[in-house]
Each structure stands twice: as structure tokens, then as C-alpha cells.
C-alpha positions as CSV (number, residue, x, y, z in Angstrom):
1,M,-74.1,46.6,-10.4
2,N,-73.7,49.8,-12.3
3,P,-72.7,48.8,-15.9
4,E,-70.9,52.1,-16.2
5,Y,-68.7,51.4,-13.3
6,P,-65.2,50.6,-14.5
7,R,-64.2,47.1,-13.8
8,K,-60.8,46.3,-12.5
9,A,-58.6,44.9,-15.3
10,P,-57.5,41.3,-14.6
11,S,-53.9,41.1,-13.4
12,P,-51.6,39.3,-15.8
13,K,-50.1,36.1,-14.3
14,F,-46.3,35.9,-13.9
15,T,-44.7,33.1,-12.1
16,L,-41.1,33.6,-11.0
17,G,-38.7,30.9,-12.3
18,R,-41.2,29.0,-14.2
19,V,-41.0,28.2,-17.9
20,P,-43.8,27.4,-20.3
21,K,-44.8,23.7,-20.1
22,P,-43.4,22.0,-23.2
23,V,-45.6,20.6,-25.8
24,A,-46.1,16.8,-25.4
25,T,-44.1,15.0,-28.0
26,D,-45.4,11.7,-29.5
27,D,-42.8,9.0,-29.5
28,A,-43.7,8.4,-33.2
29,E,-42.3,11.9,-34.0
30,I,-38.9,11.3,-32.4
31,P,-36.2,10.0,-34.7
32,Q,-35.0,6.6,-33.6
33,A,-33.7,3.3,-35.0
34,S,-36.1,0.5,-35.2
35,V,-35.1,-3.0,-33.8
36,L,-35.7,-4.4,-37.3
37,S,-33.1,-2.1,-38.9
38,T,-30.5,-3.0,-36.2
39,M,-31.2,-6.7,-36.6
40,A,-30.7,-6.3,-40.4
41,L,-27.3,-4.6,-39.8
42,L,-26.1,-7.2,-37.4
43,A,-27.1,-10.0,-39.6
44,G,-25.3,-8.4,-42.5
45,L,-22.2,-8.0,-40.5
46,F,-22.2,-11.6,-39.4
47,V,-22.8,-12.9,-43.0
48,T,-20.1,-10.6,-44.3
49,I,-17.4,-11.7,-41.8
50,S,-18.5,-15.4,-42.0
51,T,-18.3,-15.6,-45.8
52,V,-15.3,-13.4,-46.6
53,Q,-13.8,-14.3,-50.0
54,G,-10.7,-13.3,-51.8
55,T,-7.1,-14.6,-52.1
56,V,-5.4,-11.2,-51.9
57,S,-5.7,-8.4,-49.4
58,S,-7.4,-5.9,-51.6
59,K,-10.1,-8.4,-52.7
60,I,-10.8,-9.3,-49.0
61,A,-11.1,-5.6,-48.1
62,A,-13.4,-5.0,-51.0
63,Y,-15.6,-7.9,-50.1
64,M,-16.0,-6.5,-46.6
65,A,-16.6,-3.0,-47.9
66,W,-19.4,-4.1,-50.1
67,G,-20.9,-6.4,-47.5
68,V,-20.8,-3.9,-44.6
69,G,-21.9,-1.1,-47.0
70,F,-24.9,-3.1,-48.2
71,S,-25.9,-4.0,-44.7
72,L,-25.7,-0.4,-43.7
73,V,-27.8,0.7,-46.6
74,V,-30.5,-1.9,-45.9
75,S,-30.6,-0.8,-42.3
76,I,-31.0,2.8,-43.2
77,L,-33.8,2.0,-45.8
78,I,-35.8,0.1,-43.1
79,D,-35.7,3.2,-41.0
80,L,-36.8,5.3,-43.9
81,H,-40.4,4.1,-43.6
82,K,-40.9,6.7,-40.9
83,G,-39.8,9.5,-43.3
84,V,-36.5,11.2,-44.4
85,R,-36.2,13.1,-41.1
86,N,-36.1,9.8,-39.2
87,L,-32.7,9.4,-40.8
88,V,-31.4,12.7,-39.5
89,R,-29.9,11.1,-36.4
90,T,-26.5,11.2,-34.8
91,D,-26.2,7.4,-34.7
92,V,-26.8,7.1,-38.4
93,M,-24.2,9.9,-39.1
94,A,-21.7,8.2,-36.8
95,L,-22.2,4.8,-38.5
96,C,-21.8,6.4,-41.9
97,S,-18.7,8.3,-40.9
98,L,-17.1,5.2,-39.5
99,Y,-17.8,3.4,-42.8
100,F,-16.4,6.3,-44.7
101,L,-13.1,6.2,-42.6
102,T,-12.6,2.5,-42.8
103,F,-14.2,0.8,-45.8
104,F,-15.4,3.4,-48.3
105,E,-12.2,3.7,-50.3
106,F,-12.1,-0.1,-50.9
107,L,-15.2,0.2,-53.0
108,T,-12.7,1.2,-55.7
109,P,-9.6,-0.9,-56.7
110,Q,-6.7,-0.6,-54.2
111,T,-4.0,-2.8,-55.7
112,R,-1.2,-1.4,-53.5
113,F,-3.0,-2.9,-50.5
114,D,-1.7,-6.3,-51.7
115,Q,1.9,-5.2,-51.3
116,I,1.7,-4.0,-47.7
117,L,-0.6,-6.4,-45.8
118,A,-1.1,-10.2,-45.8
119,P,-4.7,-11.5,-46.0
120,P,-5.0,-12.7,-42.4
121,A,-4.3,-9.3,-41.1
122,V,-7.0,-7.7,-43.3
123,F,-9.5,-10.3,-42.0
124,A,-8.6,-9.4,-38.4
125,G,-8.8,-5.7,-39.0
126,G,-12.1,-6.0,-40.8
127,T,-13.5,-8.1,-38.0
128,A,-12.4,-5.4,-35.5
129,C,-14.3,-2.8,-37.5
130,A,-17.3,-5.1,-37.6
131,W,-17.4,-5.3,-33.8
132,G,-17.3,-1.5,-33.7
133,F,-20.3,-1.3,-36.0
134,A,-22.2,-3.9,-34.0
135,G,-21.5,-2.1,-30.7
136,M,-22.9,1.1,-32.1
137,A,-26.0,-0.5,-33.5
138,I,-26.8,-2.2,-30.3
139,G,-25.8,0.7,-28.1
140,R,-28.3,3.2,-29.6
141,H,-31.1,1.1,-28.0
142,L,-29.7,1.2,-24.5
143,T,-30.8,4.8,-23.5
144,S,-34.2,6.2,-22.8
145,T,-35.2,9.6,-24.3
146,G,-34.4,11.7,-21.3
147,R,-36.2,14.4,-23.1
148,A,-37.8,16.0,-20.1
149,H,-34.6,17.5,-18.9
150,F,-34.1,19.4,-22.2
151,A,-37.6,19.9,-23.5
152,S,-38.1,23.3,-21.8
153,L,-34.8,24.6,-23.3
154,F,-35.1,23.1,-26.8
155,E,-38.8,23.9,-27.3
156,R,-38.9,27.4,-25.8
157,P,-39.8,29.9,-28.6
158,V,-37.1,32.4,-29.4
159,S,-37.0,35.5,-31.6
160,T,-34.9,35.8,-34.8
161,A,-32.9,38.5,-32.9
162,F,-32.0,35.9,-30.3
163,I,-30.6,33.6,-32.9
164,I,-28.6,36.4,-34.5
165,K,-27.2,37.3,-31.0
166,V,-26.1,33.7,-30.5
167,Y,-24.5,33.8,-34.0
168,W,-22.5,36.9,-33.3
169,F,-21.3,35.6,-29.9
170,C,-20.0,32.4,-31.5
171,L,-18.5,34.3,-34.5
172,V,-16.6,36.8,-32.4
173,A,-15.5,34.4,-29.6
174,G,-14.7,31.6,-32.0
175,Y,-12.4,33.6,-34.2
176,F,-11.0,35.9,-31.5
177,Y,-7.8,34.1,-31.0
178,I,-7.2,33.7,-34.7
179,F,-7.4,37.4,-35.3
180,F,-5.7,38.2,-32.1
181,S,-2.6,36.2,-33.3
182,V,-2.2,38.5,-36.3
183,N,-3.1,41.8,-34.7
184,F,-6.7,41.7,-36.1
185,N,-5.5,41.9,-39.7
186,P,-8.2,40.1,-41.8
187,I,-6.0,40.1,-44.9
188,E,-3.2,38.3,-42.9
189,V,-5.8,35.8,-41.6
190,I,-6.8,34.9,-45.1
191,S,-3.2,34.7,-46.3
192,Q,-2.1,32.4,-43.5
193,C,-5.2,30.2,-44.0
194,M,-3.7,29.3,-47.5
195,D,-0.3,28.3,-46.1
196,A,0.6,24.7,-45.2
197,R,-1.0,23.2,-42.2
198,F,0.3,24.0,-38.7
199,S,2.3,26.9,-40.0
200,Q,-0.3,29.6,-38.9
201,A,0.4,32.0,-36.1
202,W,-2.7,30.6,-34.2
203,S,-1.6,26.9,-34.6
204,R,-1.6,25.1,-31.3
205,G,1.8,23.7,-30.2
206,K,2.3,20.2,-28.9
207,F,2.0,21.4,-25.3
208,G,-0.6,24.0,-24.7
209,D,0.0,27.2,-22.7
210,W,-2.3,30.0,-21.6
211,K,-2.8,30.9,-25.3
212,A,-4.3,27.5,-25.9
213,V,-7.1,28.3,-23.4
214,L,-8.1,31.2,-25.8
215,G,-7.6,28.9,-28.7
216,E,-10.2,26.5,-27.3
217,L,-12.9,29.2,-27.9
218,G,-12.4,28.3,-31.5
219,L,-14.7,25.4,-30.9
220,L,-17.6,27.8,-31.0
221,I,-16.9,28.0,-34.7
222,Y,-18.6,24.6,-35.1
223,V,-21.9,26.2,-34.0
224,I,-21.9,28.7,-36.9
225,P,-22.8,26.2,-39.7
226,A,-25.8,24.9,-37.6
227,I,-27.0,28.5,-37.3
228,A,-26.5,29.1,-41.0
229,G,-28.6,26.0,-41.7
230,V,-31.4,27.3,-39.5
231,V,-31.4,30.8,-40.9
232,L,-31.3,29.7,-44.5
233,A,-34.2,27.3,-44.0
234,K,-36.3,30.0,-42.5
235,R,-35.0,32.9,-44.5
236,D,-38.6,34.2,-45.0
237,I,-38.8,35.3,-41.3
238,Y,-35.2,36.8,-41.2
239,T,-34.3,40.2,-42.7
240,K,-32.0,40.4,-45.8
241,S,-29.4,42.0,-43.5
242,Q,-29.6,39.1,-41.0
243,L,-29.4,36.5,-43.8
244,A,-26.4,38.3,-45.3
245,Q,-24.6,38.5,-42.0
246,V,-24.9,34.8,-41.3
247,M,-24.2,33.6,-44.9
248,I,-21.0,35.7,-45.0
249,G,-19.8,34.2,-41.7
250,F,-20.7,30.7,-42.9
251,A,-18.9,31.2,-46.2
252,F,-15.7,32.3,-44.4
253,T,-16.1,29.4,-42.0
254,L,-16.2,27.0,-45.0
255,F,-13.1,28.7,-46.5
256,Y,-11.3,28.4,-43.1
257,G,-12.2,24.7,-42.9
258,F,-11.4,23.8,-46.4
259,S,-8.1,25.7,-46.6
260,G,-6.9,23.9,-43.4
261,G,-6.8,20.6,-45.2
262,T,-8.4,18.6,-42.4
263,R,-11.3,16.8,-44.1
264,N,-13.1,15.7,-41.0
265,V,-13.4,19.3,-39.8
266,F,-14.7,20.5,-43.1
267,A,-17.1,17.5,-43.2
268,S,-18.4,18.5,-39.7
269,Y,-19.1,22.0,-41.0
270,L,-21.2,20.6,-43.9
271,V,-23.0,18.0,-41.8
272,T,-24.0,20.4,-39.0
273,F,-25.2,22.9,-41.6
274,L,-27.3,20.3,-43.3
275,I,-28.8,19.0,-40.1
276,G,-29.8,22.6,-39.1
277,F,-31.3,23.1,-42.5
278,A,-33.2,19.8,-42.6
279,F,-34.9,20.2,-39.2
280,S,-35.8,23.9,-39.8
281,L,-37.2,23.5,-43.3
282,P,-41.0,23.2,-43.5
283,R,-42.0,19.6,-44.4
284,R,-43.7,20.7,-47.6
285,K,-40.4,21.8,-49.0
286,T,-38.9,18.4,-49.5
287,M,-37.4,19.3,-52.9
288,Q,-35.3,22.0,-51.4
289,L,-34.0,19.5,-48.8
290,I,-33.1,17.0,-51.6
291,V,-31.2,19.7,-53.6
292,V,-29.3,21.1,-50.7
293,S,-28.4,17.5,-49.5
294,G,-27.2,16.7,-53.0
295,V,-25.0,19.8,-53.2
296,T,-23.6,19.2,-49.7
297,A,-22.8,15.6,-50.6
298,C,-21.0,16.6,-53.8
299,M,-19.0,19.2,-51.9
300,L,-18.0,16.6,-49.4
301,L,-16.9,14.0,-52.0
302,L,-14.9,16.7,-53.9
303,A,-13.2,18.0,-50.8
304,A,-12.3,14.4,-49.8
305,R,-10.2,14.1,-53.0
306,V,-8.8,17.7,-53.3
307,M,-8.0,18.4,-49.7
308,I,-5.7,15.3,-49.5
309,E,-3.6,16.8,-52.4
310,F,-2.8,20.2,-50.8
311,R,-3.0,19.6,-47.1
312,T,0.8,19.3,-46.7
313,M,1.8,22.1,-49.1
314,G,-1.0,24.6,-48.5
315,L,-3.8,25.9,-50.7
316,R,-1.7,28.7,-52.1
317,Y,1.0,26.5,-53.4
318,Y,-1.5,24.0,-54.8
319,L,-3.4,26.8,-56.7
320,S,-0.2,28.1,-58.1
321,G,0.1,25.0,-60.4
322,E,3.7,24.3,-59.5
323,M,2.7,20.8,-58.3
324,K,0.5,20.0,-61.3
325,D,3.0,17.6,-62.9
326,A,3.8,15.8,-59.7
327,L,0.2,15.3,-58.9
328,A,-0.5,14.0,-62.4
329,E,2.1,11.2,-61.8
330,A,0.7,10.4,-58.4
331,E,-1.4,7.4,-57.7
332,T,-4.9,7.7,-59.2
333,E,-6.6,5.3,-56.7
334,F,-9.2,6.9,-54.5
335,F,-7.8,7.6,-51.1
336,V,-9.5,8.5,-47.9
337,D,-7.2,7.8,-44.9
338,Y,-6.3,4.1,-45.0
339,N,-7.6,3.7,-41.4
340,L,-8.3,0.0,-42.2
341,Y,-4.5,-0.4,-42.9
342,V,-3.5,0.9,-39.5
343,I,-6.2,-1.2,-37.7
344,C,-4.9,-4.3,-39.5
345,E,-1.3,-3.5,-38.6
346,L,-2.4,-3.1,-34.9
347,T,-4.1,-6.5,-34.9
348,E,-0.8,-8.1,-35.9
349,V,1.2,-6.5,-32.9
350,F,-1.4,-6.6,-30.2
351,P,-1.4,-8.7,-28.0
352,G,1.4,-10.8,-29.6
353,R,4.2,-8.3,-29.4
354,Y,2.7,-5.7,-27.0
355,H,0.3,-6.0,-24.1
356,Y,-3.1,-4.3,-24.3
357,M,-2.9,-0.8,-22.9
358,G,-6.1,-1.1,-20.8
359,W,-7.7,2.1,-19.5
360,E,-4.8,4.4,-20.4
361,I,-6.5,5.7,-23.7
362,P,-9.9,6.3,-22.2
363,Y,-8.3,8.2,-19.3
364,L,-6.3,10.4,-21.6
365,A,-9.5,11.1,-23.6
366,V,-11.3,12.2,-20.5
367,I,-8.6,14.6,-19.2
368,R,-7.8,16.0,-22.6
369,P,-10.1,19.1,-22.4
370,I,-8.2,20.2,-19.2
371,P,-5.8,23.0,-20.2
372,R,-2.1,22.4,-19.5
373,A,-2.0,25.9,-18.1
374,L,-4.2,24.7,-15.3
375,W,-2.5,21.4,-14.9
376,P,1.2,21.6,-15.7
377,G,1.8,17.9,-14.8
378,K,-0.9,16.7,-17.2
379,P,0.3,13.5,-19.1
380,E,1.9,14.3,-22.4
381,G,0.4,11.5,-24.3
382,M,0.3,7.7,-24.6
383,S,3.1,5.7,-23.0
384,L,3.4,3.9,-26.3
385,S,2.0,5.6,-29.4
386,I,0.6,4.0,-32.4
387,E,3.3,5.5,-34.5
388,E,6.0,4.0,-32.3
389,V,4.3,0.6,-32.5
390,L,4.2,0.6,-36.2
391,G,7.6,2.2,-36.7
392,A,6.3,5.4,-38.3
393,E,7.6,8.0,-35.9
394,G,7.4,11.5,-37.2
395,L,4.1,10.7,-39.0
396,T,0.5,11.0,-37.7
397,L,-1.5,7.7,-38.2
398,A,-5.2,7.6,-37.9
399,S,-6.9,4.4,-37.0
400,S,-10.4,5.6,-36.0
401,F,-11.8,4.8,-32.6
402,V,-11.6,1.2,-33.6
403,G,-7.9,1.0,-33.6
404,E,-7.5,3.0,-30.3
405,A,-10.1,0.8,-28.6
406,Y,-8.4,-2.4,-30.0
407,V,-5.0,-1.5,-28.4
408,S,-6.9,-1.0,-25.2
409,Y,-8.8,-4.3,-24.8
410,G,-8.9,-6.0,-28.2
411,F,-12.2,-6.9,-29.8
412,I,-14.0,-6.5,-26.4
413,G,-12.7,-3.0,-26.1
414,V,-13.9,-2.1,-29.7
415,F,-17.3,-3.5,-28.9
416,G,-17.5,-1.6,-25.5
417,V,-16.5,1.7,-27.0
418,G,-19.0,1.1,-29.8
419,L,-21.7,0.5,-27.2
420,F,-20.7,3.8,-25.5
421,F,-20.9,5.8,-28.7
422,G,-24.1,4.1,-29.7
423,A,-25.8,4.8,-26.4
424,V,-24.7,8.5,-26.4
425,F,-25.6,9.2,-30.0
426,G,-28.9,7.2,-29.7
427,W,-29.8,9.3,-26.7
428,W,-29.0,12.6,-28.5
429,S,-31.0,11.6,-31.5
430,R,-34.1,11.3,-29.4
431,L,-33.8,15.0,-28.4
432,A,-35.0,15.9,-31.9
433,S,-38.6,16.9,-32.1
434,P,-40.8,18.9,-34.5
435,H,-41.6,21.1,-31.5
436,N,-38.1,22.3,-31.1
437,S,-37.5,26.0,-31.5
438,D,-34.9,27.4,-33.8
439,F,-32.5,27.4,-30.8
440,G,-33.3,23.8,-30.1
441,V,-32.6,22.9,-33.6
442,L,-29.2,24.6,-33.8
443,V,-28.2,23.0,-30.4
444,Y,-29.3,19.6,-31.7
445,A,-27.4,20.1,-35.0
446,S,-24.2,21.1,-33.3
447,G,-24.2,17.6,-31.6
448,F,-23.5,16.1,-35.0
449,F,-20.0,17.6,-35.0
450,A,-19.1,15.2,-32.1
451,A,-20.8,12.3,-34.0
452,V,-18.7,12.9,-37.1
453,I,-15.3,13.8,-35.7
454,S,-15.2,11.3,-32.8
455,M,-15.3,8.4,-35.3
456,R,-11.7,9.4,-36.3
457,S,-10.4,9.3,-32.8
458,L,-11.7,8.5,-29.3
459,F,-9.4,11.3,-27.9
460,V,-11.4,14.1,-29.5
461,F,-14.8,13.1,-28.2
462,T,-14.6,15.0,-24.9
463,T,-13.5,18.2,-26.7
464,A,-15.9,17.6,-29.6
465,V,-18.9,17.9,-27.2
466,L,-17.7,21.3,-25.9
467,P,-19.3,23.4,-28.7
468,T,-22.7,21.8,-27.9
469,V,-22.3,22.3,-24.2
470,G,-21.2,25.9,-24.9
471,A,-24.2,26.5,-27.1
472,I,-26.5,25.2,-24.2
473,V,-24.8,27.4,-21.7
474,I,-24.9,30.5,-23.8
475,G,-28.5,29.9,-24.8
476,Q,-29.5,29.3,-21.3
477,F,-27.8,32.5,-20.2
478,F,-29.5,34.6,-22.8
479,L,-32.9,33.0,-22.2
480,N,-32.7,33.5,-18.4
481,Q,-31.8,37.2,-19.1
482,K,-34.9,37.5,-21.4
483,Q,-37.1,35.7,-18.8
484,H,-35.8,38.1,-16.1
485,R,-36.7,41.1,-18.2
486,E,-40.1,39.7,-19.0
487,L,-40.8,39.1,-15.3
488,T,-39.6,42.5,-14.4
489,V,-41.9,44.2,-17.0
490,G,-44.8,41.9,-15.8
491,R,-44.4,43.0,-12.2
492,Q,-44.3,46.7,-13.2
493,R,-47.5,46.3,-15.2
494,T,-49.1,44.5,-12.3
495,R,-48.3,47.4,-9.9
496,K,-49.9,49.8,-12.4
497,V,-53.1,47.8,-12.9
498,D,-53.6,46.6,-9.3
499,P,-51.9,49.1,-6.9
């Protein structure tokens, strides 16, 4: 063969509709609860309920709070042997959120609890909560990884431009209805954010209309903190302009969440940001993770106290100082939401005074995402609300998913819903991997929104998962577009090289 004769260049290989084979993931790298940690938690719950001490309601609640809290800490420490990132799981976050809503405030003195509840009711309510914790602890072991269905999407490499593109889509679509409601006046948006809750032009009415469909796009806002966490952790590969864009949007999102006065929403923003940051940060930068985690925890605890003070009057009125004297005379006891009080009250009236409500609550939770504009005959709510049962009409009472599950089927209902949440969050936790791309990390982080907010109410679970579903759909669309362009370019090159 003549060495000077030009050889035909090899044709690049392009396969239509195929994606790169995902990197194999060792099970040891996947965050998951150990059987030992679950056994420790279950044992702690059993010992706590079996040895309850106290002659007054507040003492009984405090005993349960310390017992359940200690059991949860021991369980988490056992899982810590696989590293800090093994604790960044949706099931752990859900358990901690449930504890915060039900028991956390009773770590401090709550003397007024003695005046409103009898000791037997506190014991029954605390037992119901224990069944919820037990169900979630066991449920997280019931699902397999199922990672093969998502690995190609979660692990596919993406560019920084792709992440910024997703960010802008979520920012514009998420805040579109808010700005649309005030004729796209940013000053008016900020002004109304500082007013009392539910007084804003974009507030959703009791019964949704076609505008409520646009309002549901606001769920995409919950993806923004996750993107901010990813970008901040990998700020070395993003331009200063990209970093500034994302941080400004994240700062406004924090302001929007904080001024709204709804603590579980603000907590969801902080949690999803922290998860995105933790999984994107290189392992050698552990100190940065500790610092950011500490700052986030401090913000969460501060917000839990401050937001309860201004949520009914609005941030503007609160900052004016006109309520300073009234707040100074208010109760100084630490307050979260008194979910345990509502649960205890429900155990006194169900099933003695009212029959269990059965599948009504799960059914309403399933159909909740369906817009009323598409289903005019959609049920308006529970046939018998918790507020009616407890004689508190005109108020909104939170009982966490424990209270809602209890009025459905008692302790069995609480344990069953706990199993369901544990199975779902345990499965989602196993989708984490060190091989996930930045897009995979932000999708995984967005799932923590559902883990946090669903503990407050079973009704919101089906809508809480929509931001994650939206992120997957949007990401899949953009990735398919990118793949199509790459295949088109590949075919054109093939024709030029091998006519």
C-alpha cells in the first residue's frame, strides 16, 4: 500500500435514540438507612411510649419529646458511619420535619399545655405520632432502588449553559402569574409581599378558576433554591454573571418565602438549597458544607420564631414597630404549631364521637392537583373538617399527616400512611449517586420539598411532587433537543467524511 495515499477518515458513530450507558453505581455509594438504625429508632419509640412519666400534660409531652428525639438522634448517628452524605436523604429529612412539627417545641417548658389537655389525651396523641414515626422507619426499607429507570437522565453530563437555561425557565414561569397579577410592576410585587397573608393580588381563592391554573406554575419556584445550591457549590465553573443571576433570583425567592409568613415553605427553600449544595460540593470541601449547613440551620430556627409573629399582620406592619409592646407582653414560650395538641384532641373525638372517615382524605389528596377549571364538580373539601370537629371554625388547624391519617383509620391509618411515605422517600433517597450530573443533583434536591412539606399535611403531597415532575419533564425536553442537534450534526459530518 502506498503510504502517501490518503486514508479514509473513520466515520464517527452516532446511534439514533441512544443515550450513553450510565456509570455503574456501587450500592455502598447510595445513601440508605441501615437496618440497625431503624431497629434503634423502633426500640426507642417502644421504650418511650412504654415508660411515659409525668403527672401533668406538659411533663408527659416533654418526656415523649426527649425520648423520641433521643431515639431519632441515635438512629441518625448509626447511619453516620457511612459518611455525612449518607444522611442527606429524603426519609431522614421527613422524619426530622415530623419531629419538628409534633415534638420539638416540648423540649422547652409549655405550661399552658396543662390548661388545655388532660394527660390521657396527651398519651394517646403521642402514641399516634409514634406509630407515624415507626411506619416511616419501616417503610423506607420496602422499596428497591429502581435506579435503572432514572440513571440515564440523572447521570447524563450537562453544560453550565443548560443549568442556567433551566433556571431561567423556572424563574420566569414560576413568577409569571405573580407579576401578571400586578401588571408586571416589580415594586408592587415587593410591596404586596410585605402585606398580610392572603391579601396579595395573586393569592388563590378558596375555589380555583382558570387563573389558578396559571398560579400552579408557581410550584416551579421550588426548583430555584436547588439550582442555587448546585451553582454556588460549583461556582468555579460558572461565570460571575451566571452566579450573580442565580444568586439574585435565589435571594428574591428567600424574601418571597420569608415575607409570606408560611414557615414550612421557607424551610423547604432552605432545605432544597442545602441538598443541592451538599451533593454538588467536592468531598474535600467538608468545612464549607459544615459552615453553610450551620448558617442554614440558624436561619431556619430564627425564621421559626420571627415568622410566627408577623404572619397575620404582615412584614411591613411588623417592621414598623407598632406591635412591639404587644409582642413583648405575649407568651415567651417557644411555639412551632402545636400540631400535637390538635392530634391529641382528635384522639378524644375519634372514634368515640365521630366515625372514622375512611378513604375520603386519601381520595381528596389524590384529586387535589386537578384544576377546578377542568373539573367544576370537584369536591370542595372534607365532609367534616378538623376545624368543625374541634369547634374552631374560622381558623386553620394543622395536625400533620398523623392527625389526618388518624381520623381516616385510627392508629392503623397513621401506620399505613407512614409506611407509604417511608417507601416513597426511601426509594427517592436511593436515586442519589456521586455519578449524578448537576441536573441530576438539582432534580434530586427538588424532591426534598415534598419530603418537608408533606409532613404538615397529607393533602399537599400530590401537589408537592409536581415541581420535581416538572423539573424532570423540562430537563428531558431540553436534553432531547440537545441530543437531536448532536445527532443532526453527526449525520452531516458523516456525509462529508464518507460520501
